[in-house]
C-alpha positions as CSV (number, residue, x, y, z in Angstrom):
1,M,-12.3,-35.6,9.4
2,K,-11.1,-32.8,11.8
3,I,-7.7,-34.5,12.1
4,M,-7.4,-34.7,8.3
5,K,-8.4,-31.0,7.9
6,A,-5.8,-30.1,10.5
7,V,-3.1,-32.1,8.8
8,M,-4.0,-30.6,5.4
9,A,-3.9,-27.1,6.9
10,L,-0.5,-27.7,8.5
11,L,0.9,-29.1,5.2
12,F,-0.4,-26.0,3.4
13,L,1.2,-23.6,5.9
14,L,4.6,-25.4,5.9
15,V,4.9,-26.6,2.4
16,S,2.9,-24.1,0.3
17,V,5.2,-22.9,-2.5
18,D,4.2,-20.7,-5.4
19,T,6.4,-19.5,-8.2
20,Y,8.3,-17.3,-5.8
21,G,8.9,-19.1,-2.5
22,Q,7.7,-20.9,0.6
23,I,4.8,-19.5,2.6
24,T,4.4,-19.9,6.3
25,V,1.8,-18.5,8.7
26,D,2.2,-17.6,12.4
27,T,-0.6,-16.4,14.6
28,T,-1.2,-14.8,18.0
29,D,-4.4,-13.4,19.6
30,H,-3.7,-10.0,18.0
31,I,-1.9,-10.6,14.7
32,V,-1.5,-13.0,11.8
33,V,1.9,-12.9,10.1
34,V,2.4,-14.5,6.7
35,K,5.9,-14.8,5.4
36,E,7.2,-15.7,1.9
37,K,10.8,-16.8,1.6
38,A,12.8,-17.7,-1.5
39,A,16.6,-17.9,-1.1
40,T,17.7,-14.6,0.5
41,I,14.4,-12.8,-0.3
42,S,11.7,-12.4,2.4
43,R,8.4,-10.7,2.3
44,S,5.7,-10.4,5.0
45,L,2.0,-9.7,5.2
46,S,0.6,-9.0,8.7
47,I,-3.1,-8.7,9.6
48,Y,-3.6,-6.8,12.9
49,N,-6.6,-6.6,15.1
50,A,-7.8,-3.0,15.5
51,Y,-10.7,-0.8,16.5
52,E,-11.9,2.1,14.4
53,Q,-14.9,4.2,15.5
54,S,-16.5,4.1,12.1
55,R,-16.0,0.3,11.7
56,G,-15.8,-1.1,15.2
57,K,-13.5,-4.2,15.5
58,C,-11.6,-4.5,12.3
59,N,-8.4,-5.7,10.7
60,I,-5.5,-3.8,9.1
61,I,-3.4,-5.5,6.4
62,V,0.3,-4.4,6.3
63,Y,2.4,-5.6,3.5
64,E,6.2,-5.3,3.5
65,P,8.2,-6.3,0.4
66,N,11.8,-7.3,0.6
67,S,13.8,-4.1,1.1
68,G,16.8,-5.7,-0.6
69,D,14.9,-5.4,-3.9
70,Y,14.9,-1.6,-3.7
71,G,18.5,-1.4,-5.1
72,V,21.5,0.5,-3.9
73,D,20.3,3.9,-5.1
74,P,17.3,5.1,-2.9
75,D,16.2,7.5,-5.6
76,T,16.2,4.9,-8.4
77,L,13.0,2.9,-8.6
78,Y,13.2,-0.8,-9.4
79,L,10.0,-2.6,-8.3
80,N,6.6,-2.7,-10.0
81,F,3.6,-2.8,-7.7
82,S,1.5,-4.7,-10.2
83,N,4.1,-7.6,-10.0
84,E,4.1,-7.4,-6.2
85,L,0.3,-8.1,-6.1
86,T,1.1,-11.7,-7.1
87,H,2.9,-12.1,-3.7
88,V,0.2,-10.2,-1.8
89,K,-2.5,-12.6,-3.2
90,A,-0.6,-15.7,-2.3
91,M,0.0,-14.5,1.2
92,L,-3.5,-13.1,1.7
93,D,-5.0,-16.4,0.5
94,A,-2.8,-18.3,3.0
95,A,-4.1,-16.1,5.8
96,L,-7.7,-16.7,4.7
97,K,-7.2,-20.4,4.7
98,L,-6.2,-20.2,8.3
99,K,-9.0,-17.8,9.4
100,K,-11.9,-16.8,7.1
101,S,-13.5,-14.2,9.4
102,Y,-11.9,-10.8,8.9
103,N,-13.3,-7.3,8.7
104,F,-10.7,-5.5,6.6
105,Y,-10.4,-1.7,7.1
106,R,-7.0,-0.7,5.7
107,F,-4.4,-2.0,3.4
108,A,-1.0,-0.5,4.2
109,C,2.1,-0.6,2.0
110,S,4.7,2.0,1.2
111,M,4.3,3.3,-2.3
112,A,7.7,4.7,-2.4
113,P,9.8,2.1,-4.2
114,Y,7.5,1.3,-7.1
115,R,8.1,2.5,-10.6
116,D,4.6,2.0,-11.9
117,V,3.1,3.8,-8.9
118,A,5.5,6.8,-9.3
119,A,4.8,7.0,-13.0
120,K,1.0,6.9,-12.4
121,L,1.1,9.6,-9.7
122,A,3.2,11.8,-12.0
123,D,0.6,11.4,-14.9
124,V,-2.3,12.1,-12.6
125,Y,-1.0,15.4,-11.3
126,A,0.5,16.5,-14.5
127,A,-2.9,16.1,-16.2
128,S,-4.9,17.8,-13.4
129,P,-6.1,21.3,-14.3
130,Q,-6.9,21.9,-10.6
131,W,-3.5,20.9,-9.4
132,N,-1.7,22.9,-12.1
133,E,-3.8,26.0,-11.3
134,Y,-2.9,25.6,-7.6
135,L,0.8,25.4,-8.5
136,K,0.6,28.6,-10.5
137,K,-1.0,30.4,-7.6
138,T,1.5,28.8,-5.1
139,P,4.8,28.5,-7.0
140,N,6.8,27.9,-3.8
141,L,5.6,25.1,-1.6
142,K,8.5,25.3,0.8
143,V,7.7,26.6,4.3
144,A,10.2,27.3,7.1
145,D,9.3,26.4,10.7
146,T,11.4,27.3,13.8
147,L,11.9,24.3,16.0
148,F,11.9,24.4,19.8
149,D,15.7,24.5,19.9
150,G,15.8,27.5,17.6
151,N,16.9,25.7,14.5
152,E,14.9,26.2,11.2
153,L,13.3,23.3,9.4
154,V,12.3,23.8,5.7
155,E,9.6,21.5,4.5
156,I,7.2,21.0,1.5
157,R,3.7,22.1,2.5
158,Y,0.9,21.5,0.0
159,D,-2.9,21.5,0.2
160,R,-3.5,17.9,1.3
161,L,-7.3,18.1,0.7
162,L,-6.7,19.2,-2.9
163,A,-4.1,16.5,-3.4
164,A,-6.5,13.9,-2.1
165,S,-9.4,15.3,-4.3
166,V,-7.3,15.0,-7.4
167,L,-6.2,11.5,-6.6
168,D,-9.7,10.3,-5.7
169,K,-11.1,11.6,-9.1
170,S,-8.4,9.6,-11.0
171,D,-8.1,5.9,-11.6
172,F,-4.9,5.7,-9.5
173,A,-6.3,3.1,-7.1
174,K,-7.9,0.9,-9.8
175,V,-5.3,-1.8,-9.6
176,L,-5.9,-2.2,-5.9
177,D,-9.6,-1.9,-6.3
178,D,-9.6,-4.7,-8.9
179,F,-7.4,-6.8,-6.6
180,F,-9.7,-6.5,-3.5
181,R,-13.1,-6.8,-5.2
182,P,-13.0,-10.6,-5.5
183,Y,-12.5,-10.6,-1.7
184,G,-15.6,-8.6,-1.2
185,Y,-14.0,-5.1,-0.7
186,K,-13.5,-1.9,-2.7
187,M,-11.0,0.9,-2.3
188,S,-12.6,4.0,-0.8
189,G,-9.8,6.4,-0.7
190,T,-6.4,7.3,0.8
191,D,-5.0,10.4,2.5
192,F,-2.0,12.8,2.6
193,P,0.0,13.7,5.7
194,S,-0.5,17.1,7.2
195,E,3.1,17.2,8.3
196,H,6.4,15.9,6.8
197,Q,4.7,15.8,3.3
198,Q,6.6,14.2,0.5
199,T,6.8,14.7,-3.2
200,L,8.6,12.6,-5.8
201,S,12.3,13.6,-6.0
202,R,13.9,14.8,-9.2
203,N,15.8,11.5,-9.4
204,E,12.7,9.5,-8.9
205,L,10.9,11.4,-11.7
206,R,13.9,10.9,-14.0
207,S,14.0,7.2,-13.1
208,V,10.5,6.8,-14.5
209,G,11.0,9.1,-17.5
210,K,9.0,12.0,-16.3
211,P,10.0,15.7,-16.3
212,E,12.0,16.6,-13.2
213,T,10.1,19.9,-12.8
214,L,6.8,18.2,-11.9
215,I,5.5,18.6,-8.3
216,V,4.0,15.2,-7.5
217,P,2.6,14.7,-3.9
218,V,3.0,11.2,-2.4
219,P,0.1,9.8,-0.4
220,T,0.2,8.1,2.9
221,S,1.0,4.4,2.9
222,Y,-2.5,3.1,3.6
223,F,-5.8,2.8,1.6
224,I,-9.2,2.4,3.1
225,L,-11.2,-0.8,2.3
226,T,-15.0,-0.9,2.4
227,K,-17.2,-4.0,2.1
228,I,-19.1,-4.3,-1.1
229,G,-22.9,-4.4,-0.8
230,G,-22.9,-5.8,2.8
231,A,-20.6,-8.6,1.8
232,Q,-19.7,-11.0,4.6
233,A,-16.2,-12.3,5.4
234,P,-14.0,-12.3,2.3
235,K,-13.2,-15.6,0.7
236,P,-10.0,-16.6,-1.2
237,V,-10.4,-16.7,-5.0
238,K,-10.7,-20.2,-6.3
239,K,-7.9,-21.2,-8.5
């Protein structure tokens, strides 16, 4: 029976093919790497072992879509994150078939190249009375810093706590929350960098049909995952 299970697992890892491509899984003591390949397109989902004071031993999921899908213009958004979740699910389920015991703490993925994410961010901040009031009181968010070599660096500097508060009160993370709940987790927030802060560019706003004058902060690339009601190790959704 054990031999049969091992053979079936191997077949799954080497031959598993969904609508998009072939899925393979590689492991070490510290990381599980799942790759999906179809023709020249390659995506990866890595699960790292980590330690967080609030969670103890835990795991961080890092998803990296194929950068070739971004397009030749870095300010023109092509991808949709809702479509990307199909790939994330297939790869995460593959990792769970190999090892069922995880304690997920973070899901990390750059939000930068996604049209639907940018459009949602723009809508959230454009509709926020608190954010609009803040911008009225602080019309210029650019701050100049003098570097150690004497050169001057001009950066955007906004109130990261306010930006996070506005985002947390919205349904921005609902897509990810709905995605992870069948696995026994919910989204419990994200954050904004204290340095090198980003906002959507004028071209990015134009790309998704939003006013170029909007000031839309971009969160960090990770989201915190929390177990639901003391749920044990997450299980792949049955098809």
